[in-house]
Legacy VTK file of the C-alpha trace (Angstrom):
# vtk DataFile Version 3.0
C-alpha trace
ASCII
DATASET POLYDATA
POINTS 267 float
3.684 -2.112 47.025
2.657 -5.733 46.487
2.999 -8.772 48.769
6.670 -9.211 47.833
7.520 -5.688 48.911
8.145 -4.391 45.372
6.936 -0.852 44.776
4.632 -0.457 41.806
4.575 2.949 40.155
1.184 3.760 38.688
1.109 5.951 35.564
0.528 9.583 36.435
-2.602 11.160 34.997
-2.853 14.972 34.959
-5.264 16.209 37.593
-8.458 17.589 36.112
-9.625 21.122 36.822
-12.697 20.113 38.939
-10.459 17.942 41.079
-8.073 20.828 41.688
-10.904 23.171 42.590
-12.222 20.667 45.138
-8.953 20.775 47.109
-9.390 22.810 50.280
-5.730 23.673 50.822
-4.691 26.374 48.314
-0.990 25.593 48.701
-1.564 21.918 47.935
-3.715 22.850 44.968
-1.014 25.135 43.568
1.664 22.493 44.099
-0.345 19.834 42.308
-1.099 22.261 39.471
2.599 23.068 39.151
3.582 19.396 39.007
0.857 18.732 36.429
2.081 21.577 34.226
5.659 20.369 34.503
4.697 16.830 33.487
2.630 18.069 30.593
5.534 20.217 29.443
7.876 17.229 29.713
5.439 15.107 27.738
5.222 17.781 25.030
9.007 18.040 24.890
9.354 14.277 24.470
6.669 14.264 21.828
8.333 17.029 19.829
11.665 15.250 20.166
10.043 12.195 18.630
8.602 14.397 15.888
12.048 15.640 14.887
13.219 12.040 14.636
10.211 10.638 12.794
9.439 13.533 10.429
12.004 15.247 8.260
11.915 19.026 8.095
10.061 20.360 5.077
11.376 23.606 3.612
8.914 24.040 0.755
10.329 21.893 -2.057
7.703 20.319 -4.324
9.395 16.912 -4.491
9.183 16.340 -0.717
5.681 17.655 -0.002
3.769 14.385 -0.346
6.253 12.431 1.741
6.170 15.097 4.443
2.368 15.096 4.641
2.273 11.300 4.740
4.813 11.226 7.592
2.747 13.738 9.585
-0.470 11.752 9.204
1.303 8.490 9.972
2.806 9.936 13.167
-0.566 11.377 14.211
-2.349 8.095 13.593
0.167 5.970 15.510
0.215 8.327 18.502
-3.561 8.999 18.408
-3.108 12.733 18.015
-6.158 14.899 17.397
-6.714 17.375 14.582
-5.411 20.477 16.371
-2.245 18.748 17.525
-1.628 17.538 13.967
-1.491 21.152 12.818
1.107 21.874 15.508
3.143 18.867 14.346
3.152 20.293 10.834
4.296 23.664 12.139
6.976 22.041 14.312
8.405 20.054 11.393
8.210 22.934 8.888
11.077 25.182 8.013
11.909 28.117 5.768
9.086 29.349 3.565
6.723 26.629 4.746
7.078 27.680 8.393
6.332 31.310 7.513
3.358 30.248 5.399
1.850 28.135 8.188
2.299 30.949 10.683
0.276 33.286 8.465
-2.395 30.630 7.867
-2.789 29.928 11.588
-3.186 33.627 12.327
-5.705 34.249 9.536
-7.642 30.977 9.805
-7.227 29.707 13.382
-10.268 27.414 13.204
-9.375 25.622 9.977
-9.110 21.849 10.261
-6.033 19.860 9.340
-7.612 18.834 6.022
-8.172 22.476 5.121
-4.618 23.373 6.140
-3.319 20.490 4.053
-5.222 21.698 0.997
-3.631 25.127 1.353
-0.199 23.523 1.678
-0.748 21.494 -1.490
-2.023 24.569 -3.345
1.013 26.603 -2.220
3.864 24.080 -2.397
2.471 21.229 -4.498
2.995 20.510 -8.152
1.024 22.735 -10.471
-0.825 19.864 -12.153
-4.212 20.528 -13.668
-6.829 18.184 -12.223
-8.125 17.491 -15.748
-4.682 16.369 -16.818
-4.374 14.222 -13.685
-7.801 12.706 -14.407
-6.733 11.844 -17.968
-3.550 10.187 -16.685
-5.542 8.301 -14.052
-8.099 6.964 -16.534
-5.389 5.729 -18.915
-3.066 4.283 -16.272
-2.151 0.638 -16.850
-0.071 -1.781 -14.811
3.501 -1.967 -16.064
5.248 -5.259 -16.769
7.611 -4.871 -13.795
5.053 -3.220 -11.466
3.519 -5.066 -8.525
-0.175 -4.949 -7.693
0.494 -2.906 -4.541
2.615 -0.328 -6.377
-0.007 -0.008 -9.101
-2.803 0.607 -6.585
-0.689 3.141 -4.645
-0.048 5.088 -7.844
-3.760 5.125 -8.631
-4.551 6.457 -5.156
-1.939 9.215 -5.489
-3.291 10.255 -8.883
-6.835 10.299 -7.523
-5.840 12.898 -4.927
-4.821 15.176 -7.796
-7.691 14.251 -10.115
-10.432 14.785 -7.485
-9.212 17.709 -5.351
-12.666 19.077 -4.484
-14.644 15.902 -3.851
-14.373 15.719 -0.079
-17.281 13.763 1.317
-17.754 11.759 -1.903
-15.491 8.867 -0.990
-17.959 6.259 -2.269
-17.875 7.771 -5.768
-14.080 7.995 -5.769
-13.741 4.400 -4.587
-16.057 3.184 -7.351
-13.995 5.033 -9.963
-10.719 3.686 -8.571
-12.002 0.104 -8.584
-13.027 0.355 -12.247
-9.686 1.875 -13.221
-7.827 -0.723 -11.171
-9.647 -3.626 -12.854
-9.181 -2.194 -16.347
-5.490 -1.544 -15.734
-4.491 -4.989 -14.468
-2.343 -7.031 -16.833
-3.868 -10.403 -15.891
-7.284 -11.290 -17.411
-7.742 -13.900 -14.671
-7.498 -11.215 -11.985
-9.904 -8.977 -13.878
-12.507 -11.746 -14.044
-12.060 -12.550 -10.367
-12.645 -8.932 -9.357
-15.685 -8.635 -11.590
-17.189 -11.687 -9.875
-16.403 -10.477 -6.347
-17.528 -6.825 -6.833
-15.343 -5.196 -4.117
-16.573 -2.009 -2.476
-13.236 -0.277 -1.900
-9.875 -0.176 -3.616
-8.260 -1.833 -0.596
-10.701 -4.751 -0.855
-9.936 -5.055 -4.563
-6.197 -5.157 -3.870
-6.646 -7.878 -1.234
-8.726 -10.005 -3.615
-6.237 -9.501 -6.442
-3.279 -10.459 -4.254
-5.005 -13.605 -2.976
-6.015 -14.658 -6.485
-2.528 -13.927 -7.786
-1.065 -16.299 -5.177
-3.531 -18.990 -6.251
-2.523 -18.520 -9.891
1.158 -18.811 -8.993
0.557 -22.055 -7.114
-1.480 -23.365 -10.040
1.328 -22.566 -12.471
3.778 -24.446 -10.255
1.494 -27.472 -10.083
0.853 -27.360 -13.811
4.561 -27.141 -14.540
5.303 -30.109 -12.276
2.493 -32.156 -13.816
3.663 -31.414 -17.347
7.215 -32.450 -16.475
5.963 -35.737 -14.979
3.841 -36.396 -18.068
6.826 -35.683 -20.270
8.863 -38.201 -18.299
6.153 -40.844 -18.586
5.903 -40.262 -22.316
9.648 -40.508 -22.850
10.247 -43.321 -20.400
12.148 -46.208 -22.129
9.726 -48.845 -23.343
11.107 -52.262 -24.197
8.315 -53.026 -26.617
8.504 -49.711 -28.420
12.311 -49.639 -28.502
12.867 -53.081 -29.960
15.416 -53.005 -32.728
13.982 -53.376 -36.245
14.049 -56.901 -37.688
17.026 -57.794 -39.829
16.055 -58.711 -43.389
18.166 -61.326 -45.107
18.864 -60.175 -48.662
19.162 -63.751 -49.808
15.477 -64.309 -49.205
13.116 -63.870 -52.173
11.394 -60.532 -52.070
9.821 -60.104 -55.520
8.773 -62.231 -58.498
7.769 -61.379 -61.998
4.743 -62.658 -63.830
6.796 -63.371 -66.986
9.227 -65.807 -65.500
7.145 -66.872 -62.537
10.396 -67.227 -60.744
11.744 -65.473 -57.708
14.327 -62.844 -58.434
16.986 -62.581 -55.782
18.507 -59.255 -54.926
LINES 1 268
267 0 1 2 3 4 5 6 7 8 9 10 11 12 13 14 15 16 17 18 19 20 21 22 23 24 25 26 27 28 29 30 31 32 33 34 35 36 37 38 39 40 41 42 43 44 45 46 47 48 49 50 51 52 53 54 55 56 57 58 59 60 61 62 63 64 65 66 67 68 69 70 71 72 73 74 75 76 77 78 79 80 81 82 83 84 85 86 87 88 89 90 91 92 93 94 95 96 97 98 99 100 101 102 103 104 105 106 107 108 109 110 111 112 113 114 115 116 117 118 119 120 121 122 123 124 125 126 127 128 129 130 131 132 133 134 135 136 137 138 139 140 141 142 143 144 145 146 147 148 149 150 151 152 153 154 155 156 157 158 159 160 161 162 163 164 165 166 167 168 169 170 171 172 173 174 175 176 177 178 179 180 181 182 183 184 185 186 187 188 189 190 191 192 193 194 195 196 197 198 199 200 201 202 203 204 205 206 207 208 209 210 211 212 213 214 215 216 217 218 219 220 221 222 223 224 225 226 227 228 229 230 231 232 233 234 235 236 237 238 239 240 241 242 243 244 245 246 247 248 249 250 251 252 253 254 255 256 257 258 259 260 261 262 263 264 265 266
């Protein structure tokens, strides 16, 4: 408790095994071990309850595989979950054929990492797209007229996962390829020139540069449009000298004469 008399509850940390072994009283050691196990079980139950809320159950349909894998990795990253626990999250959120498949994989390959498990899931439940076909689509992908820069880059990243399925550990090469494809596919020549000058190292850096330059171009277009409208107003502003009415010509005045008569002819 503090000076005001308020009790402060410190967060409970599970007691380590060396600490338990150092306890002289066996009954106290068993009681502490029991409480630690109970709290760990409660923590696991709360975690799995959060999993069921954050990750939708995947039953093996091809259309939902990518979203399911992305939700698992997002949940693991936010909660700082290690590789082995990520595999358990996948098994917890799997259902139907996928749950049976993961059970067999865990029994046959218990030491496989999450990346290896994910590759087997994609090979079993993913779309049967040839990596050569995916590479051709990736190389010829161009930004659509109604497509944002972020959506275009996300689509390139997704296609790269299919086009380069066996290039783990060669991220630098993949990033270089994605940057070139991203620059070639942009609709704006100004953004292409900006990226060629900056020479980004990753696709994320290229997207940040393109977004910043795109904002600058939008502001420039607004300023240019305002300046052109002001110039148009100045050009069309009423001018007393320029808008003077034409002089009235009196038809009774002589306007022409002939050499023969040497007299003025009135019209």
